[in-house]
Structure formats: C-alpha cells, structure tokens
C-alpha positions, -999 to +999 in steps of 0.1 A: +275+126-196+256+118-228+251+081-236+255+066-270+248+030-264+266+002-283+246-028-295+259-048-266+248-022-241+213-022-257+211-060-254+221-058-217+195-033-209+169-055-227+180-083-204+176-061-174+141-052-185+133-089-188+146-095-153+124-067-140+094-082-158+101-116-143+102-100-108+139-106-103+158-078-086+191-073-105+205-052-077+193-069-044+201-052-011+204-081+014+237-092+030+254-119+011+273-141+035+306-149+017+327-173+037+354-183+012+378-168-014+393-182-046+429-183-036+422-199-002+400-226-018+426-235-044+454-236-018+436-255+010+412-280-007+423-316-007+405-350-005+416-351+032+401-316+039+369-318+017+346-320+047+356-285+056+345-273+022+310-288+021+292-256+027+309-228+008+296-194-002+315-174-028+308-142-048+325-125-077+325-110-112+318-133-141+349-135-163+341-164-186+312-187-194+315-221-210+280-231-221+276-269-224+238-267-227+225-280-194+258-274-177+277-241-174+313-237-163+315-201-150+347-185-138+343-157-113+369-132-101+369-122-064+394-100-045+419-129-044+417-144-079+396-165-102+375-196-093+354-219-113+317-227-107+302-259-120+265-252-126+241-280-136+206-270-146+188-300-132+205-296-098+200-259-097+164-263-107+154-298-096+117-294-103+099-289-136+101-251-133+132-240-152+124-203-153+153-194-130+177-211-155+161-194-185+157-159-168+189-157-148+216-183-156+214-184-194+213-146-199+244-141-177+269-117-192+306-112-186+310-086-159+278-096-140+284-101-103+270-133-088+270-154-056+270-191-053+268-218-026+277-254-027+306-278-021+341-279-035+354-307-057+380-313-083+368-318-119+380-345-143+404-319-158+419-314-124+405-279-116+393-271-081+357-259-085+324-252-067+296-277-073+269-250-073+237-257-054+223-221-053+232-191-075+222-155-070+224-125-093+239-097-072+246-071-098+238-068-135+266-053-156+253-029-182+286-022-199+307-050-215+343-055-203+370-048-228+381-078-248+416-085-261+420-075-298+450-083-319+463-070-352+473-092-382+507-098-366+491-109-333+501-077-313+476-067-286+463-031-292+431-030-273+420-008-244+435-032-219+470-018-226+460+018-235+473+041-207+447+067-214+419+042-208+436+025-179+443+056-159+410+072-166+389+041-160+410+025-132+381+005-120+381-014-153+419-016-153+417-033-119+392-059-132+410-067-164+446-065-153+451-085-121+487-074-117+476-038-113+458-047-081+490-063-067+509-030-072+484-013-049+484-041-024+522-038-022+518+000-019+497-004+013+521-030+026+550-006+020+532+022+039+523-001+068+559-013+070+571+023+073+545+030+099+554-001+119+591+008+118+585+044+129+560+035+156+585+008+169+611+035+172+588+056+193+577+081+167+543+098+169+520+100+138+503+134+134+482+154+110+489+189+098+469+214+077+464+209+040+450+244+036+478+268+045+479+306+046+516+305+035+529+277+013+561+268+031+586+240+036+597+237-001+606+256-032+576+250-054+547+267-072+515+262-052+478+258-060+459+288-048+423+290-035+401+313-015+385+308+019+351+324+016+343+326+054+376+342+062+378+361+029+415+354+025+436+334+000+448+299+010+472+275-006+472+237-009+503+226+009+535+220-010+551+205+022+543+199+058+578+206+071+572+239+090+542+225+109+561+194+120+589+216+132+565+236+152+556+204+170+593+198+178+593+233+193+562+223+213+580+194+229+575+163+208+607+144+202+598+125+170+568+132+148+559+120+113+531+123+087+522+108+054+515+141+037+493+146+006+511+175-011+501+196-042+525+214-066+512+234-095+539+223-118+546+199-148+536+163-151+558+135-164+567+099-156+580+108-122+559+139-113+522+143-105+506+175-092+492+156-062+516+132-045+524+116-012+555+123+009+565+109+043+582+135+065+596+130+100+615+152+124+635+139+153+649+161+181+686+159+192+696+141+160+716+152+129+719+142+092+746+116+100+721+098+122+694+103+096+715+085+069+719+055+092+682+052+101+672+057+064+694+028+055+677+006+081+643+016+068+650+010+032+665-024+040+633-033+060+610-022+031+629-043+005+628-074+027+591-069+036+581-067-001+606-090-017+621-112+010+656-098+001+675-065+000+679-069-038+652-055-059+646-059-097+641-025-114+638-028-152+669-047-163+689-037-131+693-053-097+694-026-070+708-036-036+694-019-005+720-035+018+735-009+041+758+011+040+750+032+010+776+052-008+781+089+002+795+117-020+793+155-017+773+173-045+802+195-055+825+164-057+798+146-077+797+175-103+835+174-105+836+137-108+810+137-136+822+168-155+858+173-146+849+209-135+855+222-100+826+246-092+831+248-055+846+284-055+824+298-084+800+326-081+767+329-101+784+343-132+810+315-132+782+289-128+763+303-157+794+300-178+798+264-169+761+257-178+766+274-211+798+254-217+779+222-210+749+233-232+726+234-201+698+260-207+690+278-175+666+308-168+680+342-161+660+346-129+675+318-108+704+322-084+735+302-074+717+275-056+695+265-085+723+267-109+743+241-090+711+220-087+707+222-125+743+212-130+740+182-109+706+172-123+718+174-159+753+159-155+752+134-128+719+125-112+710+098-137+743+080-130+736+070-094+717+037-098+727+020-065+715+039-034+738+069-029+736+098-005+745+130-022+756+152+007+768+187+018+749+211-004+757+248-009+739+271+015+721+289-013+703+256-022+689+249+012+671+278+030+659+256+059+691+237+066+718+241+093+752+254+081+778+227+080+798+223+112+831+222+094+827+231+057+822+268+050+795+277+026+778+243+028+749+229+048+743+195+064+719+180+038+716+149+018+695+136-010+692+098-015+695+089-052+684+055-064+681+044-100+690+079-111+662+096-092+658+114-059+639+094-033+646+113-001+658+148+011+671+153+046+688+180+067+703+188+100+675+214+105+682+251+108+671+262+143+688+297+145+659+321+141+681+350+130+699+329+103+665+316+092+650+351+088+680+360+066+675+329+045+638+337+040+647+373+030+671+360+004+642+338-009+621+370-012+648+386-033+648+356-056+610+359-058+614+395-068+637+384-096+609+362-110+616+329-093+580+316-088+592+287-067+610+308-041+598+305-005+575+329+013+584+343+047+565+325+074+566+349+103+548+325+126+574+298+120+601+324+128+583+332+160+582+295+169+620+292+163+625+322+186+610+302+215+637+276+208+638+244+187+663+218+198+688+204+174+667+184+150+670+162+119+643+159+093+636+139+062+611+138+033+607+106+013+587+105-019+562+076-014+550+074-050+586+072-064+595+046-037+565+025-047+575+028-084+609+015-075+598-013-052+571-026-076+591-021-108+567+004-124+579+028-151+555+057-144+541+075-114+506+071-129+510+033-125+512+036-087+484+062-083+449+048-083+435+079-098+462+102-114+453+136-126+443+138-163+430+163-188+391+165-188+376+137-208+363+148-242+326+137-244+302+139-273 
C-alpha cells in the first residue's frame, strides 16, 4: 500500500521522531497493570467509597484534550466507555525538570493510547475523574481519527457515517461509533444464550468440515478450490447438514454446530457470501416438536437481550411470545393472491407467475416456482413470527414426506419481519427415497439449475445403515442478530463483511 501522507500524519511522525530523540519509547513492551475501567469507576465511586479508589490504574485511547496551560483535562476511551483524567503539570513533574511534560504530555494527539495512575475524585463541574499522579505513553497514533464534518445546513457527511469507510475500516468505526461495539457485544451474548439453552437440553456441540468434496445440505452455488496434496477439487461448505446427520446415524441423539458457511451468490442487505448458521439435529423428534422448541429458544433470546419478549425493529414491535402463527405455504399463496396453486403442474405455475408479473428462469422446476411465488407475493407480509409449513416435495429434497398430506413434506420456515430466520424439517431417513430425490436434483442441474444438489453417495451409504426419525433446523445467526439489535443491513452485524478490493493509488 503506497502512502501519501497528510499534513497531520507528517506532524505526528515528526512528534514520533522527537520522542525517539528524547529516548522515549512510543511503543513500550512491558505489562501495564490496569485495575479499573471507566464504566465501573463512574458507577461505583462515591464519597463513602473513595478509599477503594485511592490507587487506580486505567488505560485507553485519547478522545479529547482540554489544554488549560499547566492543567490538561484528557478524556480517554477504554473498552467500557469514556473517562476523564485530570493532569496537573506541577504534580506530574514535581521537580524543576519539566521535560516529560514538554516531550510527552503536551504533544499528545487524539488517538494516542495512554495509561494513568492516581486517585478518583469529583471535579467542581461534577464529573468523576482521575487525579493523575503518573502518565505513560503506551502507543503513538500516526493517523488522525476522523472528525465530524457538517455541511451548511448542519448535516453530518463525514467518514463516520459512510458505510464504505465504516465496513472497510471497522477498527476505526468501533473507536468512533460506540454503539457499533454494543451490537457485537449483543451478538456474542445472543450466541452464548443459544449455546447455554442447547447445552442445558443435553445437546452436544460438534465441528464438521468446512472443506468438502461434495457441497451438500442446501441448494446453493458453492465456492470451488483445489486441494494440491490430494489433487482433487474441494468446495467451501454451503451447509453442514449432511455431516450432522451422519453423527445421528453414528449414535448421537442431539448435535449442533455454529457453522461458517459460504455461498457464491449475490450480496445485498440480508445476504453475505460468508455467513453463520446454527444447525441442530435431534433423534426421535419431528417438525411439530421443533416448532415448540424453536418458540422457547426465541423467547429466551429476546428476554436475554432486552428483558422482554417484545423487540423494537424499525418502527415495529415484534413479539416473540409463544405460540407463533402457523400456515401452510400453499394456503399462504392462496391467502395473498387469491389463486389456488395446490394442484398445478410446472406449466400452470409458470402461467401464474406470468399473470402476476413474476419473472422466473426457464431452467427451474416446480419447487422453485412455488418458492418464487411465495417470496414475491407473501413473504414480506409476515412481520410477527410465523411458521410457514408443509412445503411441496419438489422444494425439499432432504425432507420426510408428510404423514397425512400427499405431495407435501414436513417442513417449516420461520418468517419474522418479512424475512426467513429458520428452516426445519422432519428429516428424510429413507435411503431409497433420498436417492430418488438426489437424482431429481441431478436432472435439474442438467437443465441448468446451478443451485441444484449434488449426489452425496457416502451420505446415502450412511442412511442405508439406518438413521432414526430425526428433526433438524438451520437458523441464520446474522439475520437473527440484525433483528435483535435493530440493524438494517447484514454488514452492520458482521465485523468484517466482504467488499470489493480497495482502490489504492
């Protein structure tokens, strides 16, 4: 990366040079024994507790400097917030030698990382602060932090609000926009809540391969790579479903995995080529049981993050209080269009799509036509949590046929705020039926459907050993975090979303 330094960057490098000449290490290595954090100091310091705060050590990034000549008020930002340091020259440098003040304190820049020791007190303006007795430069910042700029009408237009800048330089985004950090703290809390819930139910967390010889478990376009040592093609996984089912065959009753998946497809506000899905599979259960346990889990997540089952999403209040509404996908299409497609063949479905001005490719079959009809006419209408159930068999090559409804399978998708959050089945465990479904996927692939599934012969062999009745689910973690933190874009809940290569001079 070539460097074209701004005037501020040149000045900071000159300051670094002066530090070096004065024998001051701007990047010292020793341990710095922090024993307090901003939020804790503000919350717990009182006149009654001040003796507990007589020997405090803090560290953080300089966010503002108020120069009063022989006194500096410096605000530093640590991992829990912002805290003020009261720095008096004659106390910091009590003897005649003021070189430390001149060489270190006065040249401090916004963005520098410093440490300080001293005692906590409350200033005349009522701000809890640290009366600094020692100050240490821990890291010299060579690039200035973005500053807020406004146009003539007072509107903010600087880098702080520019998505291109924020997603590409997330490290700066986290410094400047404190609310961003809170989103990712909540993301971790959400994942831990799920993990605790599943572990408490007796589930076992496992790991399955990311590099796969056959991209199975979903209908999606994979990323392809090459394994040099084996001299064979491999694919980044699009789903971990077939491996988790192999573990059910092997005798585990309930397994789950937070799976990093990759799909070589489009990008938009709800799709990223690299994403996280939670999948679990439970022996001797069906999709009715899965709906009930899913309701319990989503209630628990909402309460853990918000203290209530009601969550603010944009201008809507979404309630995760069980039970959720349930409606068949064919009934949903009829409800939203007035057209009954339950007995239609592929030609009839194409006619309905044309009638409703829904453009569809010529190389997709009946299942995807129904999927397109629902997606275009009804998906966005389901704001409150709703289980869309009982899909046509053509849409679901890994799902058990419905026990009482011919031509359908035991599957549901959970819709919330107009988007799919979860997909679950009573899993297909008939190896002969499964082979026929895979062969139908091959026929679709031959027609040009590049998202059709490959035949996984080893998975079929596993089923031939016998897989007990099983229910499985996949939950999109990124979309769930978007919903639970009220974020409009998937890029806002990924620390480092994929982007086009940066154009550099």
